[in-house]
N, C-alpha and C positions, 0 to 999 in steps of 0.2 A: 483410483485417484492418482494423479501425478504428484511429484514433489512440489510442483508449483501451487497446488491447492491444499497442501498440508504442512509446508515448511514454515512460512511466515517470516523468514529472515529479511526479505525486502521490506516488509511492512514494519519492521523494527530497526531499519537502518537508514532510511532516506526521507527527506522532506518531499511532500507530494503537493505541488502546486498545479492548478488547472483552471480552465475558463469558468467564470461565474455562470455561464450559460449551461454548464453541465449539472448545476444544482436544480433541485425541484423548483425553486423559485425562479430560476432562469429558463425553465422549459426542459431541463434535463431530468436525470433520474437519481443523482447523488442526494441522499437525504440532507436537508438543510441543517439539521442539528449536528451533523458530523463535519461541517465545513465552516471554517473561519474566513471572513472576508479580509483580504490583504489589500486590495485596491478595488476600484469600481468594477474592474473586469477580471480580477484574479482571486481565487479562493485557495485555501490550503486545508488538507485533511487534518482534522483535529488530532493533536498528539504528535504529529510528525515534526513539529518544530521544537519539541522538548529535547532534553539531553539526559539520557539517550532517547532517540525518537521511538515512538511506538504508536501506530495508527489506532485511533479510538475504535475502529471497526474490526480490529484483530481480536479474536478470542482464542484462548488456549495458550499452550506453552510453545514458544518459538523452537522450531527444530524437532519437535516431538509430535504434537497434535495441535496444529494451529489452523484456524479457518477464518476467512474473511466473512464478516457478518453481512456485507452488502455486495458479495461477489458479482451478482447479476447487475448491480447498479453502480459498480465502482467507476471512478473517473478514468479518463483516457491515459494518463501516465501509468496507471496500474494495468490497463488493458494492453498497453504497448510493451510493458516490461517482459523480456523474454527469458524463459526458463533456460538455464545453462549459459546465459550471456556473461560477459566479463563482469557486469554489475551484479548479476545474480551470484556469481562465484565469490565476488568481493563480500557481499552481504553474508553469504554462508560462512566464509572464513571468519568474519567478524564475530559470528556467533558460535565458532568452534565446530562447524559442520563440515563434513567431507565434501569434496567436489562431486558433482553429479556424473561426470564422465559420459555425457550424452553422445 
């Protein structure tokens, strides 16, 4: 497993908005119970608009042993998030984690 599937820092750092068409009800695969409707066309992963944010699909302890409970069905912003990217490193620093140095 890579740090990207065990860290969870991004899941506990950012708001995650995505198309309503990505939910089960919209024809996609994101479980409807984990998405809040923001507008007619936009949903947000539950928990990511809290302070501090923490995605409702994240299980475990951030930075130690965290896992996405819907990894195969996660929305596009999560699929597009790049391990080692500046946003990734920002999230890791926010949680006191060392840089990945990829």
